Each structure stands twice: as C-alpha cells, then as structure tokens.
N, C-alpha and C positions, 0 to 999 in steps of 0.2 A: 599276542600280535594282532588278533582280530579286533580286540577292544581298542588298541592303539590306532588301528586303521580307521575304525569308526569315528574316533575322536578327531582324527585329522580330517576326515571327510566332512564332519559337522562343522569344524572350524572353517574349512574351505567354502562351504555353502554360505555361512554367515558373512564371510568376506565378500563373496560374489553379490549377496543381497545388498550389502552396504555400498559397494561400487555402483550397482544398478540404481539404487536410490539416489546416489549423488549425481549420476548422469541425468536422471529424470529432473532433479532440481535445477541443474544447470540449463537444461533444455527449456524448462518452464519459465525461466527468467530471461533468456536471450531470444526467444521466439515470440511472435504475436500471440495474443490470447486465443484467437480462433484456431491456430495451428497446434496448440499445446493442450487442448482439453483432454485428449486421449492419453497424455503422458503424465497426468497428475498422479502422484503417489497417494495410495488410499489412506495412509495414516499421517501424512505430513500436513501440518496446518501453518507452519512458519517457513517462509522461503529464506534460504541462507546457505552458507557453506556447510559441508559435512566433514566430520573427522571420524577416525576409527580408534576405538579404545583398545585396551590391552587384550580383550577377549575377541577382538575382531568385529565387534558389533558397531555399526555406523551410528553416530550421534549427530544431531543437527544443532548448529550454533546460529543464533540470530544474527543477521547481517545489518541490523539497524532499522529495518522497516517491518512493521507487522502486516500480516495479510489482512484483507478486509474482514474475513470471518472471525479474526481474533480480536478485533476492536471491541472494547466494552460498550454496553448499550448507551451510556451517557455520551460517549464520543460519537457514536453513530447519530444520535439525536442532534448533537451540536453540528455535525457535518451537514445534516439535513437543513438545519437553520441557516448555515452559511450558503447553501445552494438555493434554498427556496426564498429566503428573505434578504440576505446580505447581497448576493450577486445582482438581483434586479435593482436594488437600491444603488449599488455601485455603478451599474450601467446608466442609470438616470443621471448620476452626478457627472459622468463624462460628457453628457450632452449640454451641460450648463456652463461651459467655459473652462479655461485652463486652471484658474485658481480653485474653483469648486472641485474640478476633477482631480487636482493634486491632493486636496484635503480628503476627498472621498477615498482615494486610493490609499492614503495613509490610515484612514479609518478602517478600511478593510484589512490592511496589514496588521493593525492592532488586534483585530478579532482573531486573526490566524495565530498571533503570538499568544493569545489566551488559550487557544486550542492546545498549544504545547504545554502550558501550565497545567491544564486538565490531565494531559497524558502523564506528566511527571507525578501529579498527585495520585493517579491511579496505580502507579508502580512503586512509589516510595513511601517511607515513613515520614511523618510531618517533622520538619526541622524546627528549631527554636525560632519564633518570629523575630527575635532580635539578633539573630546570627547573620553572618555574611552569606551563608548558603541560601537562606530564605530570600535575601535580597538578590542573589544571583538568579534564583528561580523566577523572580518577578522583574528582572532587569529589562528584558526585551519588551515586556508588556508596558512597563513604566515609560520606556523610551517611545513606544508607539503613541501613548497618550500625550506625552510632551510634544511630539512632532505634530499631532493634530492641532494642539493649542498654538504651536508656533506659527502655523499658517494664518490663523486669525490675528495673532499679534503683529505679523508683518504686513497685514492688509487692513489696518484699522479704518482707513479712509476709503476702502473699496465700496463700490455700489452693492456688492454682494455681502456686506458686513453681517446682515442678519442671517444669511445662509451659513456663513463661517462661524458665527457665534452659536447657532443652534447645534452644530456638530461639535464645536469645541467644548460646550457644556455637556452635550450628550455623551461624549466618549468616556466620561467619568463612570458610566454604568459598568464598564469593565473592571472597576475596582471592587466589585461585589465579592471577588475571591478573598478579600481580606476581612469580610464581615462574617461573624459567627452566628449572629442572631437575625433571622429573617432577612436574608440578603435580597429577596425578591421585593420587599417593601422599599429597600434602599434604591433599587432600580426605578421603582415608581416615583420616588421623590425627585431623582435626577431628571426623569422624563418630564415631570411637571414644570421644573425650571426651564428646560430647553424648549418646551412648547411655547413659551412666551415669545421667543424669537421666531419660531415656526409660524405663529399667528401673524407676526409682522410680515413675513414673506407672503402668506396667503392674502393679507390685506393689500400689499403693494402690487401683487400680480393678479388681482381679482379680474376675471373676465379678459385676461390677456394671454399669457402663455401657460398652457395646461401642464407643461413639464414641471414648472415650479411647484404647483399643487401636488402633483404626483410624487415629487421629491420629498416634500414634507410628509405626505401620507406614508410613503415607503419607510421613512425614518421612524415614524410612530409605530408602524406595524412591526418593524424589526425590534424595537425596544420592548413592545408587548410580547413578542415571541420569545425574546430572551428572558423576560420576567416569568412566563409560563414554563420555560425550560428549567429555570433555576428552582421554581416551586416544585417541580416534579422530580428533579434529579438531586438537587442540593438544598432541601428545605431548611437545613440547619447549618448552612455554610459549606465551604469546600471540604470534602471528605478525603482523607489520606488513607493509605494502606497500613494498618498497625504493624503487620509483620513483613512489610515490604523492604526493598533494598534502600541503601542510603540515598538521600536526595542528590548528592553529588554524582553518584553513578547513574541515576535515572536522568539527570540533566545531560550527561555525556551520551547516554543511549538515545536520547531524543534530539540530538544536535543536528541530525540530517534534515534535509528539506522535506522528507516524507512526513515528518512529525509536525512541522510548522504549517502544513496545509493539508486539506483533505486528499486522500489517495486518488491519483489520476489514472485513467486506463493506460495499460502498458502499450508502448509503441515499439515497432520492430526496429532492427538495425543492430550493428555491433556495439559492444559496450564502449564507454568513453576511454580515451587513452589515459595512461597513468600520469599523475602530476609530474612536473619537472623536478629534478633532484635539487635538494637544498644547496645553497652556495657554500663553498668551503669556509670553515671558520678561520679567522685571522688570529694569529698569535701576537698579542700585544706585549712587547718587551717591557719589563719592569726595571725601574731604576734601583740598582742594588744599594746605592748610597742612602736612598730614602728608606729602604727596608732595614738597613743596618741601624739607621737613626731611630726608627720606630721600635726595633727590637731591643735596643740598648736603653730606651727610656720608658719601657713599659712598667706597669705596677708591680710585676713580679720582682724586678730588680730592686725596687724601693723597699718592699717587704723583706727581701733578703738582706739588705743593709741594716734594716731596723732590728733584725734578729741577732745582729752581732753584739748587742748590748753596749757596754762602755766603749768598745773598740770602734764604734761607728764614728767617733770624733777623732780618731787617730790621724786622719789625713788632713785635718784643718791646720791652717797656718797660725802660729803663735804670734799674738799682737804684743809688741813691746809697750811699756808704759809711756814711753816718749811719744807714741803714736795715738794715744788715747785723748780725745778732745775734751772729755770731762775732767781730766787731770792736767791738761795743758790748754788754758784759755787762749793762748797766743795762736794756736793752730786754727782757731775758728775764724780769725781775721784774714787768713791766707786764701788764696784762690781756691775755688771748688775743685773737685776731683776732675782731672782732664778726661776728655772723651777718648776712647780707644780708637786707634787708626782704622781698625777693621770693623768698626760699628757704624760707619757712615756718618751722616749728619746727626745733629742732636735730635732727640725725640721730640716731636711736636705734640701739640695738645690733642688728646683723644677726641674723635668726632662724637658728636652728640648721638645717643642711640635713636634709631628710627622708631617711629610709632608702629606698632603692630598693625598690619593691614586687617581690614574687617573680616576677610575670608579666613584668617587664622585665629580670630577671637573665639572664645568659648561660646558656643551657641546654647542659649537657654531653651528649655523645653517649651513647646506651645502650651498656652493656658487659655481655657475658656471656663469662666467661673462667675457665678452670681453671688456677689457680696452685698447683702442687704438688698437695696433697690438699684444696684449698679452692676451691670454686666462688664466683666474685664476680659478683653480679647488681646492676647499678646503673643509675639514671636511665632506667628504662622508664616511659613514660606512655601510657595509653589504648591498649594493644596489643589488636588485634582477636583475636589467637590466643594461647593460653597459651604460656608459656615452658616448653619441654620439657627435662628433664635426666634422663639415665640415670646415676644415682649408684651408687657402690660403698660397701662397708661402712666403709672408712677415710676417706671423703670427707665434709667438712662444707660447708655452704652459708651464705653471708653475703649478705643482701639489704639494700640501702640506697637511700633516695630514689627509691622507685618509687610510681606512682600509677595507679589504674584498670587493674591488670594482674593476671593469674593465673599461678601457678607450678605445674607438674605434675612431681612427682618420682617417677620410676620406680625400682624396686629399693629396697634397704634402705641408707639413708645413715646417717652417724654422728649429725649434729645440724644444726639450722637456726637461724640467728640473723637477726632482722628488726629494722631500726632506721629510724625516720623515714619510714614509708610510710603511704599513705592509700588506702583502697579496694583492699586487696591480699588476694587469695585464694590459699590453698595447699591442694593435694591431694597427700597422701603415701601411699605403700604402707605402709612401716614405718620406724622409726628405732631406732638403738641407744641414743641418749641422750635428747635433749629438743628441744622447740621453745621458743625464747626470743624474746619480742616486747617492744620498748621504744619509747616515744614514737611510737605509731602510732594510727590511727583507722580505724574501719569495717573491721576485720580479720576474715577467716573462715578456718577451718582444718577440713579434713575428713581423718580418719584411716581408711584402709581396712584396715590390719592392726593392729600393736601399737605403742604409744608409751608409754615409761615416765613422762614428765613434760611439763607445759606450764607455762612461767613467763611471766606477763604483768606488765609494769611501765609505768605511765603510759599505759594503753591506754583509749581512749574508744570503746566500741562494739566488741564481739567476739562471734563465734559459733563454738563448737567442736563439730563433729559427731564423735561417737565411734561406733565399730563394736562389734560384740559381742566382738571379740578385744581391744579396748582399754578395757574397762570398769575395769581396774585402774590407769588413768592417774591420776597425781597432778597437781592443778592448783593453782598458787600465783599469787595476785594481790596487787598492791601499787599503791595510788593508781589504781585502775581504776574505770570506770563502765560500766554497761550491758553486762555480760558474761553470756552465756547458754551453757549446756551442753545440747546436744541428744543424748538417749540413744536408742539403737535400740529398736524395738518388741520386746516380750517374745515375741510370737507373730506370725505372718503376718497375723492378723486385727486386731492392734492397730496404733496409730499411734505415731510417734515422740513422745517426751516432751521438752519444752523446760523446763529448770530454770535460774532466774536465780541468779547468784552473789551472796551477800549483800554489801551496801554499808554498811548502817547497824548500828552496834553500841552496846550500853550497857555502860559500865564503872563498877564500884563497888568500894569498899574492903571487903574481908571478911578479918577477923583480920589486919589489917596488910598485906594483899596486894591487888593489883589483880586483879579478876575481870571478864572481858568476856564478853558473851553477845550473840547475834544478836537484833536487834529484829524481832519478827514483826509483819507488817502484817495486821491483821484488819479485816473489814468488807467 
C-alpha cells in the first residue's frame, strides 16, 4: 500500500509540473516581454502548446514559430543582413517615387521569401531538383523575382528606367540557392551586370539629388553583404539536412508569417479571434441517366462479351442473300439508306481540327552550345539571369526561339543572328560584322564598343542603344515598326537622344522615275 501511495504521489507531482509549465508558456506568449521575464520556464526553448503523455509528463509541441535562441546561426546572420543592409536600402527606395518604391518593396519581399527557403533547407532533406516539391520550395522566391522584373517591363518608357533595370537585373542574385559551385561568384557576376545601369543613374543625377547616389550605393553594399554571407555560410551552395524531415513537411511548418520575415518583438493584447467557419458544402445532384449510360458502356462490359467466345455473335441479325449488295447489283441503284427519325438532320462535314496552341506544344529544352565557331542559343524562356558568352573574333552567335531572356556577349565576336525571338535583350562589347534580327518583337540591343551594321527585318518594336564609339553604325530596316535609335549624350550634362526610324514614305513619279521621301509628322 505504501509503495502504491508513493507511485500515485509521484504521478500527481509530474502532472502538476506539466500543468505549471503549460500555464507559464501561455503567459509568456500572451503578455508583453517586459512582464513575462520572470515566468520563463528554465528548460523551455520553444514556445508552443503543451500536451501530457501517458506517464503524465508534459511535452511541448511547436506552434509554428521558433524562438529567437533556436534559430540557426545562418538564419541569424541573414536576419542581420536584412536589418542592417536591406532595410536602409528599402527606405531609400520609398523616397524616390511610387514606381521605384513599389519595385523596392517587391525586392524586399523576395529577400524575405529567400529566408523561408533557408529555413526549409535547415530542417529538411534535399528533394529531387526536378521534382514538384523542389519547385514548391522555390515557388514564392521565383514569384518574387518575376514581380520585380514585372515592374521594369511595365515602365519601359519611365524616366526611372535605369533604376528599375538595375533592380530587375540585380534581383537575380537570389537565384544563388540553385547553384552548387561557388554561388558567391555568381552573385558577383550578376552585380557586375547591374552596375551598368547603376552607373547610368549616377551619371544622370550627378551633382543633383544625393538620394539617387545613396540608392545605388545601398544596392551595391547589399549585394556585397549577401556575397560575403554566402561565402561564409554556404560556400558550396545551399546545404540541406541529411537526416531531416521531408521537404513537404518543412514547407508546411514554415508556412506562417513568422518564417517569411525576421522575428518581431512581441506586442501585448489578446490573441486574434478564430477564423470564420467554412461555408457548407453543396450537394450537386447527379444525373442518373448519365451514370447508367456510362456504367453500361464501360470497358468491363466489352471484355465480358468477348469472353463469351462464339456466343458473342448470337444476337446479330441474319442478313438474307436478297439484301446483299454484292450479290444483287440492282440494289446499288436504289436510294441510299434512309435517315432515322430520331437521329436528327443528316450528319454534316466534320470540322477541320484546330491547330494546337503554342502553350500546349512540347517545349524543347534550352540549349547553349559551341559548335565549331558558332554559338547556338535556343529555347530559353524567362531566364532570371543573363546568358553569358565569352566570344572570340572568329566566332558567330545564332539565337532562335528565345523569350524574356537577355544575352551578354563579352569580347569581340564576329556576328550575331537572331530569329523568332520575343522580349530578347542583347548587350555586346564589339562586333566585327553585324547584328541581324528577323521575325522578332520587343527587341533591345546595346553596343558598348564598335558595331559596323544592324539589319532588322520584320521586327515589331526595337530599341538600339549606341555608344560614342558606334556612331558610325549603319542601320538597315525592312518591314519594321516602332524602331528607335538612342544616341549617347554629347556632353555629360546632356541626356541621351531617342530618334525614331521612319516608317511612312511618300512616293511620286519625277521625270519618269520613282522618287520616295520621308513623310514628316507636324503638329
């Protein structure tokens, strides 16, 4: 009896300790931090709900948010980067107008989406890179990058185009999580390309508004900090937990707002009310006649009849010899078989099959290959980072069927040919021959050095940016619309000049010859 009493007393003490621990956890989450410092349990590191197991011992279940002391060091360093570098940069963006402010806010949101990716990788095993789970992990980050680029695409003619282009190109640094080999060097390459637009901002606002210069400096400082962070925490790419939980579960555990942003100080007040109940489900009546038709005509009934053997033809009607057309040629001259009264009108000609839309066609994999002295670039779509090519003098470049992609050609190549591309941008140092564009739309070309000629044929919308070294470039157009040539400023105090290529001509007969002249728009 004494031993049984002691066991009951021990169990009772354990249950009281569990209840006390639970009350302390509830108090620590519902009261301000200053009022709960004395109520923190000595062994609890995770705030959440508590349950009691079969022995009466309380066990803590995570509620979806880790306490600050439980965050891994890599996440703490990333939070410091967000606070020390991203937030000041975002504040500067809000001072430069609504469009830049909108893009900067989306840029900040993309960084917070990457924080969630880092948290998932810290908890989960690495999924197959080609699986849907891996795409789900990167879905929010990918959307954030696309949103930043979307602001630039919607404001191509904006006076702040260089600001928007700098951030649209620079947001690709967040794609380092997909690189396994020296991701910090990838960030440096993206930053080098974005600096080109940053230098234009500095040149345009030199000795004017200092906020623009601070904005560019803040962007460069943020990228450099991210590069240092990656080199210190992920030198060989994003690391996953070998014995962690499945990525699907980690994605669910980090679905709360606490995981998509750095932890904020707790605020007092009652907890939020529960969400409203779900609407009642509607019972959709089914047509019994349709179900009967489908059940009677399924494949099971077909195979059941085939298993009858010779008896399968027992129900067929016997055709008399007098009704056989091959034995009675006179029947062939009679009227055709009459149409049944319940079949409606006679069957018309079948419509021609529609062509398969381009969105449903099989997409070929992207291709970047050097074949002899010719670079082949094919089937790239909506690439977040530019395609980089280090070309030589004897090499030419052929680009086909690309969309929403940029090409950066380093060095002096021979020639570039572009066919059937949409929203394709090219930045070249210099070329020996020319750039030829055919059957394309929304094309942009920027020349940093020299270029002898540009040939455009059946191009709808094109902008060609010339440098001071390429003012001798010859531009040939045929069947083109909305083509503009941007000339560099004559002096540092001037702005670039955009000149439209003529599209309308007037032709008349003079002395037996046709004479054409450009129609000037006045008014």
